[in-house]
Structure formats: structure tokens, C-alpha cells
Steps between C-alpha positions, in 0.01 A plus 500: 500500500159572352378346178199665345268329255450640152127563553352677799276199558810282531413289194664473161297490179603140422693222673767524226573865581514412867755221444722714276487796737560284808796334328657836406437628850678195645801557269536862613447411867777238470737759351465724804535204739811377321658845489457525877668160541784524250515828310489541125659164415214323677237662277651444157312174440171693522617764254511440127856500363399801286327694779483878458510727806423865431596759764348840412657839575231590753614213723877514457786742459638245252208372291578205279364190331649169610490193277517133594634332811824699476297820489305392808828433679635839387191681630532356850881530495446873454412518870834346608711753684203737527240311706572229756247227573286560193149365548258472209159399630140490386259689721202401284444289188203543267427295187376719215430298189812296428725753677575529870524839667730508802509784750867469599744637750871522426687577818834479676756730663711755318867390509654845538214680677382222728145621434211267432401480134138423423338519155150384418379449145253298296654242268312344210620144440416358158521122466513238227561128529506517880785753513526875540587656164478870589502718810402868495485710819274802545484764772129442568236232463287700257788536251582130527139395447468737202811348341377140521389394156679779320748380239859512628 
């Protein structure tokens, strides 16, 4: 997994920004590690109890907004019976301000078709108090970067 610094020179404007960004990056990295080890239940402690997950129509046949831990469970449960061996992994993590941008891959095998399923997207993770409070996926990096900092 690659982690890119905020500035091309590899330095942050102040040590405070660096610590905050590094901390948020560590939280998001842990979420992906824990999902790989134990699925959605293993990541709930890193997600705020009021987390909001927004799935837009351009990335899903069933777009929706999921609220809280139960919403997070419902989102991943939506793959049950459709995709076996769901993997949700970070290909790249990049701190951008207080947010973390993850280039992700969601993959598995179609239950009825037996075909491999492989979706890549860019997910903006917003954090507060050391927990993820909002996740928004985008089809491309440029859209995700443009959305960071926009009011939600």
C-alpha cells in the first residue's frame, strides 16, 4: 500500500498538521486491516456511532445513505447472497487536510454467476475525534479530491 504525503516535497506546513493527518491516516489504515481480519464487526470501534455512508447512483444500482453502525452493517450485508468472499481493501491511502482519500477495491465472486467481481473507487473518509464520521465513494480520484472540503 502506498501512502503519499500532502505536499510534493513530502513535508507538511506544520508539525500539528502532520500529527493530525498521520493520526487520521492510521485510523483509516486500521479500518482496512480490521475488515480484512474480521469483517464489518471488527471495524465498528473505528467508526463513529453516527457515521454516514453515502453510496451514489453512479456507483450502485441501489444508491442509498446508511446511518450509524447498523447502517454500516446493512451496507455490507447487502452483498450477502450476491458476492462470496467479499474483500474491501485499500490500494492507496492519501491524507488530504483532515480527510483521508482511499483508492479502494471491492472484490469477490458472484454467487450465481461464479464470475469475479472487482470494483475500484475512491473513498473520502472524514474523521473527528479519532473516528470515521463519513464515507463518500467517487468513481475517480479527481471527483473525490474536488469534493474534499465541500460542505456535505
